N, C-alpha and C positions, 0 to 999 in steps of 0.2 A: 453614292453608295457608301457613305462614311459610317462605319460603326463606331459607337461610343462604348468604350471599355471602362467599366467601373474599377478602379484600383482599390485594393484592399491594403491598408497600411500594415507594416510588419507588426506581428503580434505573436503571442504565445497563448497556450491553453493551460488552464489551471490543472495541476495534477490531482486535484480533489474533485472539483465540480465540472471541469471541462469548459468553463466560460473563457472567452477570449479576453486578453488584457495586453496592455502595451508595456507594462513595467518589466523590471528585471526579476529574477527569481522564478521559482516554480509554482507559486500560489498567487491567486488574485487578491487575497486579503489575509490578515492575521487570523481570522476566524477559520478560514479554509485550511491554513497551515495547522492550527491547533487540532481541528477535527481530524485531519489526516494522520497527525502524530498519535492521537488517541487511538485511531483505527489500527494503525501499525503495531502499537504497543499491545493492544488486545489480541491481534493475530499472533504476535510473538509469544505472548503468554500461553495462549492455547497450544501452540506448537511445542513449547517446552513441557507443558503437562502431558501431551501425547508421548513425547519422547521418554520422559521419566516413567510413564506407565509401561511403555514397551520394555524398558530396561528392567523394571521391576518384574514384569511377567516372564522375562527370559531368565532372570535369576531364580525365580520360583520353579520354573520348569526344569532348570538344571539341577536345583536342589532336590526336586522330586525324583528326578532320573538317578541321581546318586544315592538316594535313601534306600 
């Protein structure tokens, strides 16, 4: 009754695509790293636009209240 257990080598999963790889770092390839960097930059830019819009709306609201 000997069970054979398949051993999985030490590995990491890519932060972008989720593929398993054995190297160091967070990404399986330079393409994944570049793609993730672009994605994060886009999200950051959208967030900055939302915050700037919110500040402008608050300033307009305060200006209208004081008028």
